[in-house]
SENU-437014 format. One record per residue (C-alpha): residue in one letter; x, y, z. Coordinates in steps of 0.2 Angstrom, whole numbers, plus 5000, padded with zeros to 4 digits. Layout:
<pts>
aXYZ;...
</pts>
This chain:
<pts>
m548155295429;g546355175429;p544855115418;d543255235413;l541955265423;k540855145420;a542154995425;v542655125440;k540555075448;s540654915441;d541954885453;r541254975467;c539854845466;t540554675470;g539954675489;v541554645494;d542354725510;i544254765512;i544954725529;i546354865534;e547754805544;d549554775545;l550254685531;k551654585537;s550954435542;h549954425527;p550254285511;c551354345497;c550954325479;p552054375467;h551154555468;g552054555485;p550854555502;t549154515500;l547554605505;m546354535515;f544454545509;s542754485517;k541254435509;d539554365516;v539254165511;g537454135516;q537354215531;v539154195537;k540554335534;k542154225525;y543854315525;f544954265511;y546754345505;s546854395488;c547954505474;s548354705479;a548654745461;c547654615450;r545954645452;d545454485439;r545854305444;k546554265426;l548154395428;c548254345445;n547654185453;f548254195472;f546754145483;l546654095500;w545254095513;a546054165530;d545754015542;e546653905530;k548253995530;d549053905545;k548753765535;v549853785519;s550753665513;k552753665509;h552453615493;k551153765491;l552353865499;d553853815489;a552653845472;w552354025478;e554054075479;c554153995462;e553154115457;r553854245464;i555454215458;t555054175442;f554154345440;l555554455445;k556754355433;g557654465421;i557554625429;n559354695431;h559154855433;r561054905432;r561154795417;q559854885411;f560255065412;l561955035404;a560954995389;f559855145388;n561655225391;k562555135375;v560955155365;s560755345368;a562555355361;l561655285344;p561255405332;a559255385331;p559155265315;k560155125325;r559155105340;s557854985341;f556654925358;c555854775358;n554154795364;t553854585366;c555454565377;s555254755383;k557254785382;f558454915369;i559154785357;i560954785358;e561354655349;d560654475343;e559554555331;c559054405324;k557954345340;h556954475338;a556754455320;e554754395323;h554354545337;s553554695338;i554954825336;i555155005339;s556655095326;d557155255326;i557055325342;t557355495346;d558255595360;n556655655365;q555755475365;l557155415375;s557055545390;h554755525387;p554655345388;s552955375390;e552755435373;l553855285365;l553055145375;p551255105369;p550155095386;l549654985394;v547554925393;n546854795407;a545654885416;k546054745431;k547754785433;e549054945428;a547855015413;q548855175406;y547955345405;l549255475404;f549155685408;s549055775395;k550555895391;e549356055400;s549255965418;v550755925418;k551456105415;f550056145428;l550556025441;v552356045442;d552156255439;t550856215455;f552456125463;l553756275459;s552656405467;l552356305482;n554356285482;y554156105484;k555956035478;y555755855479;v554355745469;i553555585474;c553055525460;i552155385462;g551255315444;t551555475435;p552755465424;r552355605413;i552755705430;h554355615434;e555055615414;y554655825413;i555355885430;q557055775425;s557355835406;s556556015407;v556556075426;k557956155435;g557756175455;l556755995455;s557255815460;s555955665458;i556055495459;l554655385449;l553855225460;d552755135444;i552254955446;d552654965426;r554454865425;r554654925407;y555455095415;h557054995421;n557555055404;f557455225404;f557755275422;g559555245432;p559355155449;l559255345459;e557855365446;f556455235447;c555955125459;w555054955454;y553354985467;n551354915470;s550655055477;f549254975486;n550254865499;n551654985498;h552954855492;f554454875481;f554754705472;f556754735474;k557654795492;e558754895485;a557454995477;q556455035494;l558555085503;v558655215487;f556755295489;e557255315509;d558855405504;f557755485493;l556555545509;k558155575517;s559055705507;s557355835509;r557855835528;g555955845530;e555755995518;n555256065501;t554355875497;v552755845489;l551955675485;v551055655469;t549855505463;d548755445451;p548355295454;p546955145445;f545355215448;g544455045447;g545755005464;r545155045482;t545555185489;e545855105508;p547455015504;l547955165492;a547455275509;q548455155520;t549855175509;f550355345510;s549755365527;t551155265529;i552455335520;n551855525528;n552455445544;k554155345536;y554555515530;k554355605545;s555355465554;l556855475542;t556855665541;k556355685560;g555155835551;n553855945562;g552555945546;e551555805536;l552155755519;p551155875505;m550055755496;f549155785477;w547855635474;i547155635456;f545655535458;p543855585451;y542755715459;f541355555465;m542755475474;e542755605487;p541855525501;q543055365499;i544555475499;q543955585513;n543355425525;s544855375526;l545955535526;p544755655533;e546255805528;f545955795508;q545155955499;m544655925482;v545556055473;d544256105454;y545556085443;k545055975430;v546455835426;e546855805408;y547355665400;d548055625380;n547555445377;h545755435386;p544355455373;l543155565387;f544355635401;h544955795390;n543855965386;g543955935366;s542455925354;k542355755358;g542755765376;r541455725393;k540255905391;q540655935410;g542455915405;s543455785411;p542855715429;v544755705437;r545155805452;i546755845463;f546355805483;t547655895494;n548055905510;i548556065508;s547556205511;c546656245493;s546956455495;q548856415491;i548356315473;k547956465461;l547056365445;p547256475426;p546256625427;d545556565408;n544156445416;y544556485436;r544056605448;f544456655464;c542856645476;h543156765491;k542156705501;c542656495502;n544456595501;k545356495487;w545056445467;v543456365459;a542856325443;k541856475436;e540256395435;n540456345452;k539356475458;h539456515478;c537856465487;m537456605501;i536256485508;c537356345510;a538856455512;i540256345501;c540456335480;p539656165481;s539656105461;k540655945460;n540555895441;g540556035429;q539056105429;t538156235440;y537256175456;t535456235458;h534956255478;c533456135482;k532556245498;l531556045507;c533255945504;k534256115511;r535656075498;c536356095484;v536155995469;k536055955450;p535356065438;n534655945428;w533755865447;r532255905453;h531455855472;c530155725472;s529055695486;n529055515486;c530755505490;q530955655499;r532455695491;c533255775473;a533255655457;q533255655441;l531855675434;n531255525424;h531955395439;l531055275445;c530955285466;k531055105470;e532955125462;i533855255472;q533355145490;f535055125495;n535254985505;g537054995510;v538055075524;c538255275524;l540155335520;t540055485533;c539055415551;k539155195545;k537155165548;l536155095535;g535155145524;h535555315516;k537255405504;k538455505511;a537255645500;d536055625511;c536455605528;p535655705542;e537355715552;v538555745535;y538355945539;t539055915560;l540355795552;n540855915540;s541156065551;s542055925563;h543155915546;s543256075543;k543956105559;r545055965560;r545756055542;k546056205550;q547156145564;f547956075554;q548356225545;q548556315558;s549756185565;k551056185550;s551056385550;k551456375567;k552956265567;r553756355550;k553956485561;h554856395574;
</pts>
């Protein structure tokens, strides 16, 4: 999972757009095919290629203006290839898994892992004398490496915040209740670990950009993978994943993902759509691949802009190692802002009755503080508060907002009117001057999206009967 809320919001204000297209013709950096971006340079819009995985040039310095792609020298092409080979150097999945089996056979006091080298210490201990070493590794840590390995913390690449045990159990119990048998875990190691070690009747595969998992899971259980460009770092891993898709025969498979929050939603949506198409082609199944996308509630417009059939579930996903994303005394006042977005009907997902209730009018489980609005005909709350209806705005708003006659909309009490003017493009109607929340066409388009979702669910139901 990605950075905190401030980092996410600052990352969105760069004025850089992403161009969604087939990546096969794009130049590659060590992290796979690059993405094409655009930005205004003076009065001209310029296009360039940059790394898909790293949002900091210090982490991956690949940069190429699009109009120079056909002018790249052989020397530069060779340098790029050399960087790619160097990046992959030292990874031998089979050998690393054999080392894991050797270490597993040892008693806990004799097990050691070198954080500096990212490998188990089998011999030549003197080479690791001044390195960061983890010793006395328990059986539980071997089967739950996310509890052993120090989390990666760079917010501009693969910052790791890990699900709490309660959230892991809720997600896996939900999969079991929906009769799923095959789970594709993209960037969700704790779900994969829990399934592998504790759950009978479920098979899972982990796709993650953290190369350290080569040491703990076999070649049939882990694929080194970049979700922002759908890139497998090794061809063998891609074949393993395709075999996993085939094994389901087009049934009982679900994808769960927890991508970095600072990453752009457009390439992720493209990746998940590509996997869905691959799933349907390999399994010859008629249905869509069910997906659970874990993301903050305020990213709902961006997700639905790319995948309009996705709906937000009220369940608050919590993390062990994040200072705010939990319900503890030091957590965020309204609880975690992280939610589940899914392409299956929310009515199928039962939430824990201690903190959630079933709304018969909406036909789905919602948070207890999310009161149904008879005017809007929905349970409108998003952020953990109880919203109130504004008759002038004709919508429900946060309880601490009041209608401003100058701005002609609801806003915080101490706002400056000029600060809420918006010069960007609405994600709903693509027109300038307002956000999706204030879009005059939002009710028409939401109705259209709801109709599409209803048709989608009806088609799935018919296919199951046949």
